[in-house]
C-alpha positions as CSV (number, residue, x, y, z in Angstrom):
1,M,44.7,-156.3,-48.9
2,N,42.3,-154.6,-51.0
3,R,39.8,-154.3,-48.5
4,A,42.3,-152.7,-46.4
5,A,43.6,-150.2,-49.7
6,R,39.8,-149.2,-50.1
7,L,39.8,-148.3,-46.3
8,F,42.6,-146.4,-46.8
9,G,41.5,-144.2,-50.2
10,A,38.2,-143.6,-48.1
11,V,39.8,-142.1,-45.2
12,Y,42.1,-139.9,-47.3
13,R,39.4,-138.8,-49.3
14,K,37.6,-137.7,-45.9
15,R,39.8,-135.0,-45.7
16,R,39.2,-134.1,-42.2
17,T,39.0,-137.7,-41.1
18,W,42.2,-138.1,-42.4
19,S,43.7,-134.5,-40.9
20,F,42.2,-135.4,-37.5
21,L,44.1,-138.9,-37.2
22,A,47.7,-137.6,-38.2
23,G,46.7,-135.3,-35.3
24,V,46.0,-138.5,-32.9
25,V,48.9,-139.5,-34.5
26,Y,51.3,-137.0,-33.8
27,S,50.2,-136.5,-30.4
28,L,51.5,-140.4,-29.2
29,A,55.5,-138.8,-29.2
30,F,53.8,-136.9,-26.3
31,F,51.8,-139.9,-24.7
32,K,55.0,-141.8,-24.4
33,G,58.6,-141.1,-25.1
34,E,59.8,-144.4,-27.4
35,L,56.9,-143.5,-29.5
36,F,59.4,-140.2,-30.8
37,I,58.8,-141.6,-34.5
38,C,55.1,-141.1,-33.9
39,G,55.4,-137.5,-34.4
40,F,57.2,-137.8,-37.8
41,L,54.8,-140.0,-39.0
42,G,51.5,-137.9,-38.1
43,M,53.2,-135.1,-40.1
44,F,54.0,-136.6,-42.5
45,L,50.1,-137.7,-42.9
46,L,49.2,-133.7,-42.3
47,F,51.5,-133.0,-45.4
48,L,50.5,-135.9,-47.8
49,R,47.1,-134.6,-47.7
50,L,48.0,-131.3,-47.1
51,F,50.0,-131.8,-50.5
52,T,47.4,-133.6,-52.6
53,R,47.1,-131.5,-55.5
54,A,51.1,-131.7,-55.7
55,E,50.6,-134.4,-58.3
56,D,49.3,-132.9,-61.2
57,G,51.4,-129.6,-60.3
58,G,48.4,-127.9,-58.6
59,Y,48.9,-125.4,-56.0
60,P,48.6,-123.4,-53.6
61,P,48.1,-127.0,-50.8
62,E,44.4,-128.1,-50.5
63,K,42.5,-126.0,-47.6
64,P,45.3,-125.6,-45.7
65,F,44.0,-123.6,-42.4
66,R,41.5,-125.8,-42.4
67,T,43.7,-129.1,-43.2
68,V,45.9,-128.0,-40.1
69,L,42.7,-127.0,-38.1
70,W,41.7,-130.5,-38.0
71,F,45.1,-131.8,-37.0
72,G,45.6,-129.6,-34.7
73,F,42.0,-130.8,-33.1
74,G,43.1,-134.6,-33.3
75,F,46.4,-133.6,-31.6
76,F,46.0,-131.1,-28.4
77,V,42.6,-132.4,-27.8
78,P,43.9,-136.0,-26.9
79,L,47.2,-134.1,-25.3
80,Y,44.9,-132.1,-23.3
81,S,43.2,-134.8,-21.6
82,W,44.6,-135.5,-18.5
83,L,43.4,-132.0,-17.3
84,T,40.0,-134.2,-16.5
85,A,42.2,-135.2,-13.8
86,L,41.3,-132.3,-11.8
87,Y,37.8,-133.4,-11.7
88,P,36.0,-133.6,-9.4
89,F,37.5,-130.5,-7.9
90,E,37.4,-131.0,-4.2
91,A,40.3,-128.3,-2.8
92,F,37.6,-125.6,-5.7
93,G,34.4,-126.1,-3.7
94,F,32.6,-127.2,-6.9
95,T,29.5,-128.4,-8.1
96,A,29.2,-131.6,-9.7
97,A,28.4,-129.6,-12.8
98,Q,30.8,-127.0,-12.4
99,G,33.8,-129.2,-12.5
100,V,32.1,-131.1,-15.7
101,F,32.1,-127.5,-17.5
102,V,35.4,-126.6,-16.5
103,V,37.1,-129.8,-17.6
104,I,35.0,-130.0,-20.7
105,A,35.9,-125.7,-21.3
106,G,39.8,-126.8,-20.7
107,V,40.4,-129.7,-23.1
108,F,37.8,-128.9,-25.8
109,G,38.6,-125.1,-25.4
110,I,42.3,-124.6,-24.9
111,G,42.3,-127.8,-27.6
112,A,40.4,-125.8,-30.1
113,Y,42.1,-122.5,-29.1
114,H,46.1,-124.2,-30.0
115,A,44.5,-125.3,-32.8
116,L,43.7,-122.4,-33.9
117,L,46.8,-121.2,-33.3
118,L,48.2,-123.7,-35.0
119,A,46.4,-123.0,-38.4
120,L,46.7,-119.4,-38.9
121,P,49.9,-119.1,-40.0
122,F,49.2,-121.8,-42.8
123,L,46.6,-118.9,-44.7
124,L,50.5,-118.0,-45.7
125,L,50.2,-120.7,-47.7
126,N,47.6,-119.5,-50.3
127,I,50.1,-117.1,-51.4
128,A,53.7,-118.7,-51.0
129,P,56.0,-118.9,-54.3
130,R,54.6,-122.1,-56.0
131,R,58.0,-124.1,-56.1
132,P,58.2,-127.6,-54.7
133,L,61.3,-127.1,-53.3
134,V,60.1,-124.2,-51.6
135,Q,56.7,-125.3,-50.4
136,P,58.6,-127.7,-46.9
137,L,59.9,-124.8,-45.7
138,A,57.2,-122.9,-46.2
139,A,55.3,-125.1,-43.9
140,A,57.9,-125.3,-41.7
141,C,57.3,-122.0,-41.5
142,C,53.9,-121.4,-40.8
143,Y,54.4,-124.6,-38.3
144,M,57.2,-122.8,-36.2
145,A,54.7,-119.5,-36.2
146,G,52.3,-121.4,-34.6
147,E,54.1,-122.8,-32.1
148,W,55.3,-119.0,-31.3
149,L,51.5,-118.2,-31.2
150,M,50.9,-120.3,-28.5
151,S,54.0,-119.2,-26.3
152,V,52.4,-115.2,-26.0
153,G,49.9,-113.4,-24.4
154,V,48.2,-113.9,-21.5
155,L,47.2,-117.2,-22.2
156,A,50.5,-118.4,-23.2
157,F,50.2,-122.5,-22.6
158,P,53.3,-123.8,-25.2
159,W,52.8,-127.4,-24.0
160,G,52.7,-129.3,-27.6
161,M,56.1,-128.1,-28.5
162,S,57.3,-130.2,-31.5
163,A,61.0,-130.8,-29.3
164,V,59.0,-132.1,-26.0
165,G,57.7,-135.1,-28.5
166,Q,61.1,-136.1,-28.9
167,H,62.7,-135.5,-26.0
168,M,63.7,-138.9,-25.9
169,F,65.2,-138.9,-29.4
170,L,68.8,-137.8,-27.9
171,P,70.9,-136.9,-31.2
172,L,67.9,-134.2,-32.6
173,L,67.6,-133.2,-29.1
174,Q,71.1,-132.0,-28.8
175,N,70.3,-129.3,-31.4
176,V,68.4,-127.6,-29.1
177,S,71.4,-126.2,-27.8
178,L,72.3,-124.4,-31.2
179,F,69.3,-123.2,-31.9
180,G,66.2,-123.4,-29.5
181,A,63.5,-126.2,-28.9
182,R,61.9,-124.9,-32.7
183,C,65.1,-126.3,-34.3
184,V,63.8,-129.9,-33.8
185,T,60.1,-127.7,-35.3
186,L,62.0,-127.1,-38.7
187,V,64.1,-130.2,-38.6
188,M,60.5,-132.7,-38.7
189,C,58.6,-130.0,-40.7
190,M,61.4,-130.1,-43.5
191,F,62.1,-133.7,-43.9
192,T,58.5,-135.0,-43.5
193,A,57.0,-131.8,-46.3
194,S,59.8,-133.2,-48.7
195,L,58.9,-136.9,-48.0
196,A,55.5,-136.0,-48.7
197,L,55.8,-134.2,-51.6
198,L,57.8,-136.6,-53.0
199,V,55.0,-138.6,-53.0
200,W,52.9,-136.7,-55.1
201,R,56.3,-135.4,-57.5
202,R,59.2,-137.5,-58.1
203,G,62.4,-135.0,-58.2
204,R,65.8,-135.6,-57.6
205,G,65.9,-131.6,-55.4
206,L,63.2,-133.3,-52.9
207,T,65.2,-136.2,-52.1
208,V,68.2,-134.3,-51.1
209,M,65.9,-131.7,-49.2
210,A,64.7,-134.9,-47.3
211,S,67.2,-136.3,-46.4
212,L,69.6,-133.6,-45.9
213,S,67.4,-131.9,-43.8
214,L,67.0,-134.7,-41.4
215,A,70.7,-136.5,-42.1
216,L,72.7,-133.3,-41.3
217,P,71.2,-132.5,-37.4
218,L,71.4,-136.2,-36.6
219,L,75.1,-136.3,-37.7
220,T,75.5,-132.7,-35.1
221,G,73.5,-134.4,-32.9
222,T,75.3,-136.9,-32.9
223,V,78.7,-135.2,-32.4
224,L,77.1,-132.7,-29.9
225,L,75.8,-135.9,-27.5
226,C,79.6,-137.6,-27.8
227,I,80.9,-134.1,-26.4
228,P,81.5,-135.3,-22.5
229,A,79.9,-133.1,-19.9
230,R,81.4,-131.5,-17.6
231,E,82.3,-133.7,-14.3
232,Q,85.0,-132.0,-12.0
233,D,83.9,-130.0,-8.5
234,G,80.3,-131.8,-8.2
235,I,78.3,-131.3,-5.9
236,K,75.8,-134.3,-3.8
237,A,72.4,-133.1,-4.1
238,A,69.0,-134.1,-2.8
239,A,65.5,-134.0,-4.5
240,V,62.5,-134.3,-2.0
241,Q,59.1,-135.4,-2.9
242,G,57.1,-135.2,0.1
243,N,53.6,-136.5,-2.0
244,E,51.0,-134.1,-0.4
245,L,47.5,-134.6,-2.5
246,S,45.9,-131.3,-4.1
247,T,42.8,-132.4,-1.6
248,E,45.2,-132.5,1.7
249,K,48.0,-130.1,0.2
250,W,46.0,-126.7,0.4
251,D,43.7,-127.8,3.2
252,S,43.8,-125.9,6.5
253,A,43.5,-128.6,8.8
254,K,46.1,-130.4,7.6
255,L,49.2,-127.7,7.3
256,R,51.0,-128.6,10.2
257,E,51.3,-132.3,8.9
258,N,52.6,-131.3,5.7
259,K,55.3,-128.9,7.3
260,E,56.8,-131.7,9.3
261,R,56.3,-134.0,6.5
262,Y,58.3,-131.7,4.5
263,I,60.8,-130.8,7.7
264,S,61.3,-135.1,8.5
265,L,62.2,-135.6,4.9
266,T,64.7,-132.4,4.9
267,R,66.5,-133.9,7.8
268,E,67.0,-137.3,6.1
269,A,68.3,-135.6,3.0
270,A,70.7,-134.1,5.1
271,E,71.6,-136.8,7.2
272,N,72.4,-138.6,3.9
273,G,74.8,-136.3,3.6
274,A,73.4,-134.2,0.5
275,E,74.9,-130.5,0.2
276,L,72.1,-129.2,-1.8
277,I,68.8,-130.4,-1.1
278,V,66.0,-128.9,-3.0
279,L,62.8,-129.4,-1.9
280,P,59.2,-128.6,-4.5
281,E,56.9,-125.9,-5.4
282,T,55.5,-124.5,-2.6
283,A,56.6,-127.3,-0.4
284,F,55.4,-125.3,2.6
285,P,52.5,-124.3,1.4
286,C,52.0,-121.1,3.3
287,V,53.6,-118.1,3.8
288,F,57.3,-118.8,4.7
289,D,57.0,-117.4,8.7
290,T,59.5,-117.2,11.7
291,E,59.1,-120.8,12.9
292,L,59.4,-122.7,9.4
293,D,62.3,-120.4,9.0
294,A,64.1,-120.9,12.5
295,R,63.7,-124.7,11.6
296,V,65.1,-125.1,8.3
297,K,68.1,-123.0,9.8
298,K,68.2,-125.4,12.2
299,I,68.9,-128.2,9.8
300,T,71.4,-126.6,7.4
301,A,73.3,-124.8,10.6
302,E,73.7,-128.4,12.1
303,Y,74.7,-131.0,9.0
304,G,76.4,-127.6,6.6
305,C,73.9,-128.3,3.9
306,T,71.3,-125.4,1.7
307,V,68.1,-126.2,1.4
308,I,66.0,-124.4,-1.7
309,V,62.5,-123.7,-0.6
310,G,59.4,-123.4,-1.8
311,A,57.0,-121.5,0.0
312,L,54.4,-118.2,-0.4
313,E,56.4,-114.6,-0.2
314,R,53.8,-111.5,0.6
315,D,55.2,-108.7,-0.4
316,G,52.8,-105.5,0.5
317,S,49.3,-106.3,-1.1
318,K,50.9,-108.7,-3.8
319,E,51.7,-112.3,-2.7
320,Y,54.2,-114.4,-4.8
321,N,55.3,-118.1,-5.9
322,S,58.8,-118.0,-4.5
323,V,61.8,-120.3,-4.2
324,F,65.0,-119.5,-2.2
325,A,67.8,-120.9,-0.6
326,V,68.3,-121.3,3.1
327,Y,72.9,-121.3,4.1
328,P,74.9,-122.6,6.5
329,D,75.2,-120.0,8.1
330,G,71.5,-118.9,8.6
331,T,71.0,-116.3,6.1
332,R,69.2,-116.5,2.8
333,S,69.1,-115.8,-0.5
334,A,67.4,-113.3,-2.9
335,S,64.0,-115.4,-3.5
336,Y,63.4,-116.3,-7.2
337,R,59.4,-115.0,-7.4
338,K,57.3,-117.1,-10.3
339,R,57.8,-115.3,-13.7
340,R,54.8,-117.3,-15.1
341,P,51.9,-117.3,-12.9
342,V,49.2,-120.7,-14.2
343,P,46.0,-119.1,-16.0
344,F,42.9,-120.7,-14.0
345,G,44.8,-121.8,-11.1
346,E,47.3,-119.0,-9.8
347,F,45.5,-115.8,-11.1
348,L,42.4,-115.4,-13.1
349,P,42.7,-114.0,-16.4
350,Y,39.9,-111.3,-17.6
351,R,38.6,-111.4,-13.9
352,G,36.4,-108.8,-14.3
353,L,34.0,-110.5,-17.8
354,L,34.5,-114.2,-16.4
355,M,33.3,-113.3,-13.0
356,K,30.2,-111.8,-14.5
357,L,29.5,-114.7,-16.6
358,F,30.3,-117.3,-14.9
359,P,30.9,-116.6,-10.7
360,F,31.7,-119.8,-9.2
361,L,35.7,-119.3,-10.8
362,D,36.5,-117.4,-8.4
363,S,37.0,-120.4,-6.3
364,I,39.5,-121.6,-8.9
365,N,42.5,-119.6,-7.5
366,L,44.9,-121.5,-5.0
367,S,45.1,-118.6,-2.9
368,S,43.1,-115.8,-2.6
369,L,44.8,-113.3,-4.2
370,D,45.5,-113.0,-7.8
371,L,49.5,-114.4,-7.3
372,S,51.4,-111.2,-9.2
373,A,54.2,-112.5,-11.4
374,G,58.4,-111.9,-10.8
375,S,59.9,-110.0,-13.2
376,D,63.9,-110.5,-12.6
377,A,65.4,-114.0,-13.3
378,V,67.0,-114.2,-9.8
379,C,70.0,-117.2,-9.4
380,I,70.4,-118.2,-6.6
381,R,74.3,-118.5,-5.2
382,F,74.9,-122.0,-3.9
383,D,78.5,-120.4,-3.7
384,E,81.0,-118.0,-4.6
385,D,81.3,-120.7,-8.2
386,T,78.1,-121.7,-8.3
387,D,74.9,-120.1,-9.1
388,I,71.8,-121.5,-9.4
389,G,69.0,-120.6,-12.2
390,A,65.2,-121.7,-11.0
391,F,62.2,-122.5,-12.5
392,V,58.9,-122.7,-10.6
393,C,57.3,-125.5,-12.3
394,F,55.2,-123.6,-15.0
395,D,58.1,-121.2,-16.2
396,S,59.9,-124.3,-17.1
397,V,57.9,-124.5,-20.2
398,F,59.4,-121.5,-21.5
399,P,62.4,-121.3,-23.2
400,S,63.6,-117.9,-22.6
401,L,63.1,-117.4,-18.8
402,A,66.0,-119.8,-17.8
403,A,68.9,-117.4,-16.6
404,A,71.7,-117.3,-19.2
405,D,74.3,-116.8,-16.3
406,A,73.1,-120.0,-14.2
407,D,75.5,-122.8,-13.7
408,L,73.1,-125.3,-12.9
409,F,69.3,-125.5,-12.5
410,C,66.1,-126.3,-9.9
411,V,63.3,-127.0,-11.2
412,C,60.2,-126.7,-8.5
413,T,57.0,-128.1,-8.7
414,N,53.9,-129.3,-7.8
415,D,52.0,-131.2,-10.3
416,S,49.5,-132.9,-7.3
417,W,47.0,-131.6,-9.6
418,F,47.0,-134.3,-12.1
419,K,47.8,-137.7,-10.1
420,D,49.7,-140.2,-12.0
421,T,48.7,-139.2,-16.0
422,P,50.5,-138.1,-19.1
423,G,50.2,-134.3,-17.9
424,I,53.5,-135.0,-15.4
425,Y,55.5,-137.1,-17.4
426,Q,55.2,-133.9,-20.9
427,H,55.7,-131.3,-17.9
428,L,59.0,-133.5,-16.9
429,A,60.1,-133.8,-20.9
430,H,60.5,-129.8,-20.9
431,S,63.0,-129.8,-18.1
432,A,64.9,-132.3,-20.2
433,V,64.7,-129.6,-23.0
434,R,65.3,-126.9,-20.8
435,A,68.7,-128.7,-19.6
436,V,70.1,-129.3,-23.1
437,E,69.3,-125.7,-24.4
438,N,71.5,-124.6,-21.6
439,G,73.9,-127.1,-21.0
440,K,73.4,-127.5,-17.5
441,Y,72.4,-130.0,-14.9
442,V,69.0,-129.9,-13.6
443,V,67.7,-130.8,-10.8
444,R,64.0,-131.6,-10.7
445,A,61.7,-131.7,-7.5
446,A,58.4,-132.3,-7.7
447,N,55.9,-132.6,-4.8
448,T,54.2,-136.0,-6.2
449,G,56.3,-136.8,-8.8
450,V,58.5,-136.9,-10.9
451,S,61.9,-136.1,-9.2
452,C,64.8,-136.5,-10.8
453,F,68.2,-135.3,-12.0
454,I,69.2,-134.5,-15.7
455,S,72.2,-134.5,-17.0
456,P,73.2,-131.6,-20.2
457,K,72.6,-134.5,-22.8
458,G,69.4,-134.8,-21.7
459,V,69.6,-138.2,-19.7
460,M,67.1,-138.3,-17.0
461,S,68.6,-140.3,-14.1
462,E,67.1,-141.4,-10.1
463,K,63.4,-140.6,-11.9
464,T,60.7,-141.4,-9.3
465,A,57.4,-143.0,-9.8
466,P,54.4,-140.1,-9.2
467,L,52.0,-140.8,-5.9
468,T,55.1,-142.2,-3.9
469,Q,57.1,-140.2,-0.9
470,A,60.8,-140.5,-1.8
471,V,64.4,-138.7,-1.3
472,I,66.8,-139.4,-4.7
473,Y,70.5,-138.3,-4.6
474,G,73.2,-137.3,-6.9
475,T,76.0,-135.7,-8.2
476,V,75.8,-132.6,-10.2
477,Y,78.3,-130.6,-12.3
478,P,78.0,-126.5,-12.2
479,D,79.5,-125.7,-15.6
480,S,79.9,-122.0,-16.4
481,R,80.1,-123.2,-20.4
482,R,77.1,-121.3,-22.2
483,T,75.6,-122.7,-25.6
484,L,75.0,-121.0,-28.5
485,Y,71.2,-120.6,-28.0
486,S,71.7,-119.2,-24.4
487,Y,74.1,-116.2,-26.7
488,T,71.4,-116.1,-29.7
489,G,67.7,-116.9,-28.4
490,D,65.0,-117.6,-30.7
491,I,67.0,-116.0,-33.6
492,I,65.4,-119.0,-35.9
493,M,61.9,-117.5,-36.0
494,L,63.7,-115.1,-38.4
495,L,62.9,-117.3,-40.5
496,P,59.2,-117.2,-40.3
497,L,58.9,-113.5,-39.9
498,C,61.3,-113.2,-43.4
499,F,59.3,-115.9,-45.0
500,A,55.7,-114.3,-43.7
501,A,57.3,-110.7,-45.1
502,L,57.6,-112.2,-48.3
503,C,54.8,-113.7,-48.7
504,A,53.1,-110.4,-48.7
505,V,55.1,-108.5,-50.9
506,R,54.6,-111.1,-53.5
507,K,51.0,-110.4,-52.5
508,L,51.5,-106.5,-52.5
509,I,53.2,-107.3,-56.1
510,S,50.9,-109.3,-57.6
511,V,47.7,-107.0,-56.2
512,I,49.7,-104.1,-58.1
513,N,50.4,-106.0,-61.5
514,N,46.6,-106.9,-61.7
515,N,45.6,-103.5,-61.2
516,K,47.9,-102.5,-64.0
517,K,46.6,-104.8,-66.1
518,A,43.0,-103.9,-65.4
519,R,44.0,-100.3,-66.9
520,L,45.3,-101.1,-70.0
521,T,43.0,-103.8,-70.6
522,P,40.3,-101.6,-73.3
């Protein structure tokens, strides 16, 4: 026991090591949904180190920027380790050395970048109010702001949101229908920061804050979880998983084989009575030509079904990653065009600079062109009472891209690049969060998995195994009712905004008072 205590103390005294390990513990919740408690534990260990000076009443927290930066390294580098599955980049024609460079740049570069974005808002803790009851809210505001920074700009990649690691903690997850995914961040930070401060400072106020910050959301979430979802006028749906490996999907020599596979699976789903058949992203990795159009129309006319197709579309000089519906009468819906093309996969950001530094990156795109981004949240009409909101792959990690008027959602994705790695399950977790945020059923069709159906409560059913060919069936229920979050959006982000404004005002007043004192001092 004494040896363990000495080891614990030795690690704790090494702030960077402790913070890094706290990030690693936090990341475990993203590798296995059942380990959601690790998200709370990792965050508690972070704040325990951050608020160590509270033992003697000392403020501000100890080196908040550096402490959170090391926590970010421990969290994001393991989180993005699935990017190694891209190696050896057979579909891109990279050399072995170039492949290693891209993997290292992806895992460590993105990890370091996101660690920096997460840590930057914590600089505000240096000028935040120095009261124990304010510190948990201040820490939560900083963490929320860090997550928000990851979701903006041309390199937006909000992959490691706290709610994703809690997607199996259903009573907590239901709160995102009220205030969005960052509501989970607020709850986790308030609870764990209050507990950490309680270790150093006893106080009834902190005890009450720690208790209520978790108990109230869990009580609210439990009530929401018990409210039954609408189950009237169900639609028999099918999600098709063709299992085209990335080395085959984009091989022009295998295009005919790929087309035949998805046409055959679509017909199988129709023969089994599916009214709505959802194909994955770029199920047909080509422009949807007249031949494909005729073959899909033949199936829809023969069986009276609607097929949602994933394919490329060209509009003048622009190329889009699109999904659209083919109806029994042979007509087509308006296309939903992917609004968040993947950086370094569907378009090359900062092309001019990067091509000068690393010319081989010219072949990193899936298409010969940079894919263009769609601009509208187009709903795909199923019938006169049902509109389907679409997410194409990367779109599903952005809450703001959900069509507010949709009655149910489909997620069409590829994910074949990452084989059977944690990345595909983390991507799946985002779809569960979107389902609860909007209170809608989700049909998820993934080329190599995981395909499934998700209820408005975030419960997954008929999950496929990755790297298998499958057609799954389930009944989904359209619902025109909207959640509070669908009306208010990320209004909760006013909290960190107000906190930042408060810190700025306090700093300004402090500077003015110090200047006055300096002038009055003889």
